C-alpha positions in Angstrom: -2.4 -7.7 -19.5 -4.4 -5.4 -17.1 -3.2 -6.8 -13.8 0.0 -6.6 -15.0 -0.4 -2.7 -15.8 -2.2 -2.6 -12.0 0.9 -4.3 -10.7 3.0 -1.3 -12.1 0.9 1.0 -10.9 0.8 -0.2 -7.4 4.4 -0.3 -7.6 4.9 3.2 -8.5 2.7 4.2 -6.0 3.7 2.0 -3.5 4.9 4.8 -0.8 1.9 7.1 -1.4 1.3 6.6 2.2 4.4 8.6 3.5 3.0 12.1 2.3 1.7 14.6 4.8 2.0 12.7 7.9 5.2 11.5 10.4 5.8 8.0 10.4 5.1 5.5 13.4 5.6 2.3 12.9 3.0 0.5 15.1 -0.7 -0.2 14.2 -2.5 1.9 11.4 -0.1 5.0 11.4 2.3 2.9 9.3 2.5 4.4 5.7 1.5 1.2 4.6 -2.1 1.7 5.8 -2.6 5.2 4.9 -1.4 4.6 1.4 -4.1 1.8 1.1 -6.8 4.1 2.7 -6.0 6.8 0.2 -5.8 4.5 -2.9 -8.9 2.3 -2.1 -11.3 5.6 -1.9 -10.3 6.6 -5.7 -12.2 5.3 -8.5 -9.5 5.9 -10.7 -7.2 3.0 -9.2 -8.5 -0.7 -8.6 -8.5 -2.4 -5.7 -5.1 -4.5 -6.5 -3.3 -1.1 -6.8 -4.4 -0.5 -3.4 -3.3 -3.7 -2.0 0.2 -3.5 -3.2 0.5 -0.5 -1.4 -0.7 -2.0 1.5 1.2 -5.1 1.5 4.7 -4.2 0.0 6.6 -4.6 3.7 4.9 -8.4 4.1 7.4 -11.0 3.9 6.5 -14.5 2.5 7.2 -16.1 6.2 4.4 -13.8 7.6 6.7 -11.4 9.1 6.7 -7.6 8.2 4.5 -5.0 8.3 1.8 -3.7 8.8 -0.2 -6.7 9.5 3.3 -8.7 10.5 
C-alpha cells in the first residue's frame, strides 16, 4: 500500500522540474532531471517518488527522455 501512495505522489509531482527554469530538451536541463534532483534531496519524499518524476517521459521501447 505504501508503494501505491508513493506512486500517486510521484504522479502528482511529475512535472515539478518545470518550475522556475526554461525548458531545454537535451541533457541534464530536461525538466525530468531537475525534478529528480529536487525530490531526491527532500527527506519528506522517497526515492520512488523522485524516480517517477525522472522517468515519466521514458517509453517501454527505450526511447523517450531524458535518457532516451
